[in-house]
VORORO-960971 format. One line per 5 residues: number of its first residue (from 1); their letters; for each residue x, y, z of C-alpha. Coordinates in steps of 0.25 Angstrom, whole numbers. Each point is the difference from the previous one (the first is absolute). Example, Ala and Ser with C-alpha at 12.3 -4.5 7.8 and 13.67 -1.06 7.14 Angstrom:
// VORORO-960971
1 = AS = 49 -18 31 ~ 6 14 -2
***
This chain:
// VORORO-960971
1 = XXXXX = 329 398 503 ~ 13 -7 -6 ~ 9 -10 6 ~ 12 9 1 ~ 3 9 10
6 = XXXXX = -3 12 -10 ~ -13 6 9 ~ -3 12 -8 ~ -13 -7 -7 ~ -5 -3 12
11 = XXXXX = -13 8 3 ~ 2 0 17 ~ -15 8 6 ~ -1 2 14 ~ -15 -7 5
16 = XXXXX = -8 -9 -8 ~ -1 2 -15 ~ -14 0 -8 ~ -3 -3 -15 ~ -7 5 -9
21 = XXXXX = 1 -10 -14 ~ -5 6 -13 ~ -4 -12 -13 ~ 12 -8 -6 ~ 3 3 -13
26 = XXXXX = 8 -12 -5 ~ 10 -2 9 ~ 0 13 7 ~ -8 3 13 ~ -1 13 3
31 = XXXXX = 0 4 16 ~ 3 10 12 ~ 5 1 11 ~ -7 7 11 ~ 9 -1 15
36 = XXXXX = -10 0 10 ~ 7 8 10 ~ 1 12 -10 ~ -13 1 0 ~ -7 -2 11
41 = XXXXX = -9 11 3 ~ -14 1 -9 ~ 3 13 -2 ~ 8 -2 -11 ~ 0 -11 -12
46 = XXXXX = 9 -4 -11 ~ -9 1 -13 ~ 7 -1 -14 ~ -5 -1 -15 ~ 6 -2 -17
51 = XXXXX = 0 16 0 ~ -5 11 12 ~ -16 1 -6 ~ 0 -12 5 ~ 8 0 12
56 = XXXXX = -10 12 4 ~ -13 -4 -2 ~ 5 -12 10 ~ 6 7 10 ~ -14 9 -1
61 = XXXXX = -9 -11 1 ~ 10 -7 10 ~ -3 14 8 ~ -15 -2 -3 ~ -1 -13 7
66 = XXXXX = 8 3 10 ~ -7 13 5 ~ -15 3 5 ~ -2 12 -7 ~ -7 0 -15
71 = XXXXX = 9 4 -9 ~ -2 3 -18 ~ 9 -8 -8 ~ 2 14 -7 ~ 8 5 12
76 = XXXXX = 9 -13 -5 ~ 11 12 -4 ~ -2 9 12 ~ 2 -10 9 ~ 12 -3 -4
81 = XXXXX = 4 13 -3 ~ -1 6 15 ~ -5 -13 8 ~ 7 -13 0 ~ 15 5 -1
86 = XXXXX = 5 -7 -10 ~ 15 -7 1 ~ 6 -7 -11 ~ 6 -14 2 ~ 10 -8 -9
91 = XXXXX = -7 -11 -8 ~ 3 -9 -12 ~ -4 -11 -3 ~ -12 -2 -13 ~ -8 11 -4
96 = XXXXX = -11 -1 12 ~ 12 3 9 ~ 6 13 -7 ~ -7 10 9 ~ 2 -1 14
101 = XXXXX = -4 9 12 ~ -2 0 15 ~ -13 9 3 ~ -6 6 12 ~ -14 -4 5
106 = XXXXX = -5 12 7 ~ -9 -1 11 ~ -16 3 -1 ~ 2 13 9 ~ 12 4 -9
111 = XXXXX = -6 -6 -13 ~ -15 9 4 ~ 7 12 3 ~ 7 2 -13 ~ -11 -5 -8
116 = XXXXX = -10 11 6 ~ 12 10 -2 ~ 3 -5 -14 ~ -17 1 -4 ~ -1 12 8
121 = XXXXX = 11 6 -9 ~ -3 -5 -15 ~ 12 -8 1 ~ -9 -13 -3 ~ -17 -3 -2
***
């Protein structure tokens, strides 16, 4: 925050803020700020990475961790395109934060029915 009356650079969030810090490089520290009130439900997650393939892999791992449905790593692209409804977020900072997305974490019932249908139609194996 600056000492003058220009508040245009101030960041304000309703609710609390959670931060995720990566390594320090020289005098620079990369940090992600997440307003906890923005993402209260457990059916969404914020995933980020240096590039889209990394973000897709992290989204897959996040869904895999949240569900009891067994998922195969080769379903990652199908899951990204059909199940997680990725919404691109504004991102800035170091190379670890070039891509950021808000993704849907489907409930077990929805995921199971879509997986079974995709296997049946040959979309995934």
